ZAVOVEX-225285 format. One record per residue (C-alpha): residue in one letter; x, y, z. Coordinates in pm, whole numbers, plus 50000, padded with zeros to 5 digits. Each point is the difference from the previous one (the first is absolute). Layout:
REM residues N
aXYZ...
***
This chain:
REM residues 827
m497804635751572g497565031550126g503005020350128r502454989749699g499805033049832r500035020750287s503405015450162r501004992850315t499525042450111q496334997349855r498854967250256k502315015650267h497765035249983f496184976149981a501544982650282q500325026150216n496775018449914r501775031949903e498945030850181n496765021349856n501255031049906w497265016949915k499285003350398y501475030450250t502434984650211n498784988550410n502115029750114d497785025149881s497495011950251e498365016249806h499034979749661q499914970050253q497185023250219n497615009249665r500494956149903e498434993950325n497075025649958t499994992949584n500134962050061s501504999349689t503734976949895w500655018949713k501355038550041s502075015249767f503855007950038v502125020950250t501735023049781q502705008150223n503844984950029l502525014250272a502904990949765f498725014949698e499305032650171q503664998750164y502054991249711y497675027049759k500695030850235e503784986550015q500425000649604g497775035450050i497794994049671v498175027850069p500115030650253p499684993050346e497325028450052e497434978649741w500974965650159g496644999650163t498415012949643f501544969449841m499244977250231d496145009649991c499464993549619l502674967650036q496964987550214s497015009649796e498634985049745l501215005049611p497485019849740a498974977749737a502205007649619f498864993549706r501315008149651i497825004749681n501754975249661s500455030749764s500724974549724s495854985450063q497245010249734c498225015550292y502695016250211l498325037349954e496644989050024i501304989550379q501675031750083a497015018149890k497654968150266l502195010550264e500155038649983n496385009649918d498404968250180f501864988350280m502305029650110k496095015150024s498484972150204l501464988150193q501225032750158e496185001550072e498934965350064v503264996250260h500315033350166l499824990750382l502724971749895i502525024249846m499975022650270g503635006350135t501415000750329d500095037750039g496205003249877s501005009049658e498564983849661v502364971049790v499794995949631a497914967449986i502434989049661k502295021049810p502444995349690l504224996450149p501655041649905w502884980149895y498774971049776p499915013049623e496435006649820n498644991150360l499844966849928a500614992750358w497674998850241q499785001250445s497394995750188t499555009150343f498494966950093s502124961050094r498814974549783k498694991650293q497915019650055l499024999649627r499564964550044k497125004550303n498725028049993k496434999849829i499975037249913l503214992249827e498874971149780r499165013149652f503245012649972h501754975350151e498234975749689f501245023249792l503254997450041k500224962250041l498574994749685q502375026849829n502904978350181e498984968549891i499235008049634g503695018749968n498615039449958i501055009450323t502674982050238r499905003850379q503325010150120e501915021350307a500505037249964v504504993649993s499814969849874m499065022949643v503055020550008p503114978849927p498574992749640l499405042549959f503395000850012l501294973049732n498545027349739v498994976049766r499535001849606p497644982149812d503514975849825d501734997950291f500974962950140i499134999350327l500834973950301d498594993550310m502314983450208c497424992850286a497095001449856a496814980850197p497415006050085g499435022749661s499055030350081k503745022749941t499804978249682f496205003349879q500735042250033l503704995849797l497454979449720e497745027250021m502735026449962i501044985049674h496374994649890h498725033750088s500815018849692a498904972349702e498065002849811p496724970049934g501344972349789s503945008150090v502924982050203p502525023150192g503424992949900g500814999450354m499474963450249v500244991450358l501684971750162a498804994350308n502084975950184d499114985850424v502144966450110d496694983250174v497794979049772q497095006450233r500645039249902c500204995649711n497174986449969l498495029750142l501215028449787i499174978249699h496055002150127q500975032650085t501365016149700k497384978449775r497515026350060m502405024249747s499514975249700t503285008249913a502324987049658n503035017150180l500434977150312i502584971550101v499594984450362t503134984550108n500924978950289h503335005250163e502415010250235a500435038149948q503805003250100h500734968049745f497425014349745p501954986549669s502035014549735c497484993449707h502335007749685l501634989049699n502654972350030r503065016449901s500894961349790y496965005049879a500515034849861k503264991749841g498444971049853s499394990549658e496095014550000p500785038550037r497125005149866e497044984750279t501975028150216k499205023349771e496664994750006l499905009150375d499475034350104i501484993150325d503174980950085q500095005250399l496854999650210l500705037050177f497025025050097d499215039250029r498774995450298v499934976250305l498175004850308c501994983050320d496834992850195v502104979450281p498844980750242c500105007550357s498835005450383g496885019449925d499615025150232g498295023949815t497254983649955l499114994750388r496625020349937k498634976249719a502124968550180p499885004450346d500984962250128i503365017349912w500065018250315r500394968950191r502634977949842w502515032449876n503904999450150a502555023849829g502194961949898m497034997349704g501275035349838n503284985650068g500014963349833l498775012049642h502355030249984g502164975149828l497424985849767q498625036349933v503475007549846q500504969649788i496245005849841a500675037849935m504064993849838r498144976649768g497625022449846m503015028849985s501194970649783l496794993849803l499635038449952k501345015049669v501765033450000g497625023150041g497684986850158r498315006750326m499574975250314v497825005750257y501154986550318s496944992750281t498944988450336c497055000450209s502325000550310m501045029350227n503434984350105p502935017949885i502284965349928e497224989349748n499765033449830e503295029250036a502214976050101v499254975049698v499855028749700a503555012350244e500744965149828i499045005749711l501745031849929r503874986050143r499474971849715c499085018149703g502385019550069s499285034849771s498294971949742v496555012950194e498745032450222l497095002250204v497545018949771d499095039150207v495904994049958s498625026550281i498615017849698e497954968949822l496804998650159p499825031450200q496654990350153l501434977350204a500824998650351r503324984950058r503315000650214p503654997249915g501754971550003l502745001450374k503545000150005r500124987350362w499104964050113k501284977350260v499244959849971q498734984250265d501624963650051k498954971350297g498155034950153m503365016550015w500375036549832l503064999249770t501195028649858s502214989749749f501834966249887s502634999650200e497614995450313v499134966749819h500954970050200d501864971149802s497034970250057r497615030749862r502115009949662a497544976849844a496535015450055v501355036650043v502585010949683p501555035449928g497385008949757m497205002850222f502225031150145p499395032449854s503245003849946g500254960949809i503774995250121g501554973350147y502044996750329v502614970350067d502384991750219a503215015950028p502464975149913g502974999850333h496695015550270g498934975350178d496574999950191g498315006049704a500415035049942r498575019349720r500845021649787s498525018849649h499935014949743l500835031049936p496795027549980d497994994849693n500275033949740g496864990549760s502004988549723n498464964449878d503444994649847d501024966850244s503785010950038q498125032450196n496874982050167g502184974950228i498564966649791g503134980050001m502465022750219v501524993450334q501005033150179d502685002950161p500814981150394a500945030250160t496535015549953p497315002250288t496864984550010i496975027249829l496764985750186a498075034849957e496974990449831e500395001249647a498295016349752s500204991649570t501435030549784l497214980049698p497235022849903l497674979050190e497735028550049r498714998249615c498374971850162v496105000050028r498634991150364i496374996950057v498785004650342p496454991050077h498735028650155d500865023849757q497044988949772n498234978850179s501774969749818g502084970150071a503985003949996f502344990449735f503195006149824i501335009349710a503365006349798v500195011149631f503734985649831h501095011349637k502334979849838l502295022149826s502474971749842p500984966250019l500474983050373p504184995750057v501474971450036i502034998850262q503634976250090k499334977350298k501835015550200p502384977750307c498775003150280w499874980150364p498684965150068g496135003650088k500165036050039m498975020449664t498714990849631s501345020549665t496605022650044g500745011950347n497734976850225f501444983150316q499074966350068s500844972450250q502044968049979s497684976850065f497065022749814p498584975849763k501285010749679v497425019049743k500905014149640d499605024249926i497785000349669n500295038049935a503954994849996d499614998849555e499675033650065v502355011050223e503024973650054q500024971449745v503034989749868d500474971249707s502424970050110v502655022749804g499745023650180n498305020449742q496885028350108l496794989249895s497715023649831e496195008150125a498634994549676t502184965949936m499714979150329d498924964949921d496984988750320a503144971550058d502455026950153i496995014750243l497874972750133e501134974250232n500084965550018g498364997949649k496985009350187d498425025049717e503214989349732a499255001849647p500074969249754l503094984049880d501235024049728a502174980549832d498174995149704c498115033949943t498704986349714k498444971350129i498495014750236l498175025049759d499064968449789e498334986150348k497995029749997r499455005849644l498104959250107q497585021150289f499225026849859e499124990549629p497964976149918s500454970249757s497405003749698d497424978150146g499965026650273r501324983650294a502375006550238g503504984549976p500424963250125e502305011650319l496835015050164v497854986850257r496604984649809g497174994650216r497495001750298g501284997150331k503485000649908l502195027750155q500545030749740t503315018649959q501405030549979g503614995549821r501744988250310w497285010450255r498134972750080g496705000850089v499455036949814d497404997349683p501945006449731i500425034149763l499244992649638f500005020349727y496244993549786r501174990349670d497164979249839e499815015749690a495994984849945a498885010650331v501175032949971g498495011149630q496584985750083i499905021750321k501485028449769a497264993949752f497254988450238y500595037950159g501215020549709i502845007650214k501995029149801e503334993949885s501045033850197f499674981550327p503504976650126f498234972350005k503094979049834g502804988550285h497925013550274l497534968650089i501474975250270v498434972550185r500874981450300n499394962649954s502424981449857d497284980049759i499425019649706s497254984549846h498475004450305v499625034350101k497405013550238r501225038250014v502265019949789y501765033350141y501045033649837v503145011850119s501395039849914k502845007949759s502055005650313v499054965750182k500584984649665e503515013050025v500894985550377l498664966749879e502034997149684l503275013050209n498904975650271f499664966549800l503615010849878a501425005450329g498974966850064e496475004550228q501855024450255l496985008550147k497334981350127i496495017549890a497234989350187a497385027249816v499955017749593g498005013049788l496905009549990k497344969049949m498085009849715f498604967449776e498224966750185r498984969849845q496454993450004k498474966749963d497195011049820v500924979649597s497815011849818a501835040850010q502745005049704c502015012650218v500494980650358f501765029550189r497785026250118i501605040250126t500384995150363s498685029850198e503525006750105g501395004649619l496685016849831p501065038650107l503554998549809l498464977049690l496455017849941p501365027349829h502104980049734i497054975949948t497765002549652k497554970050077q497674988950282i498895031150139v496725014450074y498295029650114a497564997450250s497935028850176p500335011950371v496874982450065d500484967349832f503824997550145k498275007550328d497884969249946l503274981249871l501225004950317q497144990050259y498494970649830k503824986549889s498664983849710i497535014749738k497724987549674f500335017049687g495965004449994d500115017250354f502735026949951g498195031849968d502265019849635s498744980649704e503125013849851f502184981550257r497924968550005e500824999749649k503585003749999a500754977850240s498044972549879k501905005049777l503054992850135q502184969749971f499214970650271g502655007650256c501785031350174c498765037349926a501035030750151v496365019350104i500505037150015l497975033650196n498935018249750k499715025950271d497725028149769n498504975849776k502035007049691t500074984949668l503354990249931s501494981949723e502674987750122p501644991350290q501275032550220v501844994850346d502025027150208a500494997750416s496045007150132t499294971149734i498174971050255s499794968349867i499294961750080g501214963849879c496734980249917w499334967149838r498224998949697g497684968849965r497904986549797n496525019950143s501245021850232v503225019850193t501774991750302v501875022150202m503054988950129v501555019250244i500784995950342e496765016150272l502315022450198d500255018249609i496644996249949q499135016750300e502185032549971l499185007749635l496884993050111e500185028750159r501665020449764i496894992149756l497605009550231m502045034850048y499605004749574l496264990950039e499505028050285e501785024549821d498044991449645s497115003550207d501585036150145s500615013049665s496464990649888l498245015650243l501995033049996e499574996649587n496544999150059k500225026450278s502065022649715l497034990549723i497325007150300t502045035550133a500255007549614e496194998249918a498995017650342d502565033149857k497944993249668i496595003350136v500865031350231k501955018949699a496444994349828d498405014050250
***
């Protein structure tokens, strides 16, 4: 029974006592000698791979004279980098601490540690010059050095705490670049197709929240998707630090991301009023980030295990998937929108070859944007126009050289021209013929897709070069700015993608989009066909705006529910999302503990229900005095099918609300793993007039809109409350605070720091307001904040107290000086 759930592969690996990848190889005499001298088993990775060097020398990704510098940089440790959360309440304070404290103190403390190899002094930490507003920083030290060096301990502890709270994000410097090229606006709908672990998603959320006023919700939203459930959990954990109502996390294969739109039959049905209530009728995006799975050799400096396992086949094997994901992203992009394609790979097969294939498929509907003037201080190099393909150790310059047995693995799109070569009819021995040379046009009749040249044309074996403007791509190499390697291409969608009728082609050779496959290669339906080659059963072309999911999904894998009676589907959705008069959910929902939850057709996933229990919502609004101006109705959701036992209530923005409503009407195509900002949580104290307390995550958003259960505390009382967690009314130093706190109703309350000890007649909240959620008990006030937040708040409060102390000293000093001046004048 013990091994029943394990795969044969897992059992095999355990049985064979897999190789320890953390050791040097035995044939490395120098490291073997070191191991004998130190009597140590564990050593760092070998940072070399002959196949890697041969491959990239042949591809010419850097000039020969730079090769030594390039390799030296790859074999050194990567400097640590981090980004300040610009939507954080204290981001200016963090900036000031870095500039006025750590930049100076670290330089003094570690002077001997940071001398350059040439004897020159190196700056310990500095802002990245190309990142806007000095929000991104890079340290000279690697993460390993920060962890282990005692001199750097204070700086490391600061980074750890701020990262866990969400005020900063520790992220590789070049990984921050792709979102910057998206030119995100606050009202944009953004899709992050392969989002885990979530650093870029967090960055995108920062961008839409950056200019938002306290208590306001941006008009935009981010939909972050990842195929792996475990990585989705990591993504959710990362983005929870943001405390946002503008995020949806989904769990889908990126290349099969559902097309979520109002059903055409329903739109023409008997209830058009419901359709008009939605501002959107199809889920399309203003911005798409397509950071695809890749071989990852651009991350060698932080993941040295890649040195051992790298081979050229890694990139070849991912090329097709990368094209599929990118094309799906392009089909979900609005006309006029911008998509960024990126990888952390240096391989042109995963980079320029994919970009070229996208341009060929999309034709004049898409342009590759020249971003050379954007982020001018970012060191970058143009994309390649020439490259080769390596397969089974052989270098190939064109598809004509690919053996028949390898045509399933090596396709024309991998080569610069993208042109397919076929066996000439009547010409034996597999003689190859080429198409006419590409003249740069995206028109199929000109670029050779689906064409066969005259048999008399001689074979072209010269090295191919792309005629597409691939120099507009961005290549970042490590030694230009002491970073990792990255590749970025920016697309602008000019018009709907072309709908191409399927063209006749010879068996087992070419698909309708110009990709070759052998007869033995298993058929994989390209989900992007809904945009480039869909044709309905009567031969009519279908536009990208009206495509049904059943038309684009294979074998019913993600097919929509039966839509013969769309009114019936809508009625069922109403039962799910509109509780009955007693506040309970509809009868079709699963109830009871331990039973499997269902989200539409997604088994084992928590449902999403709009919370419309008028009695409970009314009680919450009355208890906290929530203003009518705050968008409340229809913005609350729960994740439990049993409405009568709701534990948590989440708040969603208007944009997320619209997407959820559209998803319900579309048959719940989206498998949603997380959504909304946790705003209220049920407490067990039955004596409270309102059993729902405001959560720490929800308080900053709700605070400007509540008029009750608020009390102001002096810096000293606020500090004591954080330190002791619970304080009786009589133990507070400020009599006014003591009196007002004792008059609050039993239950949750908000305690606001009165930094200047002013007398306030009514609540005043701005961007600098510091508050905590507490519980007003019978005789005391108890803090309801996690330990990490308490620690961070204490540091900030102590800073205010020090500033007050300093200002008092300055005032006393000025008074003494003034009195002294009077005495001098009198004399």
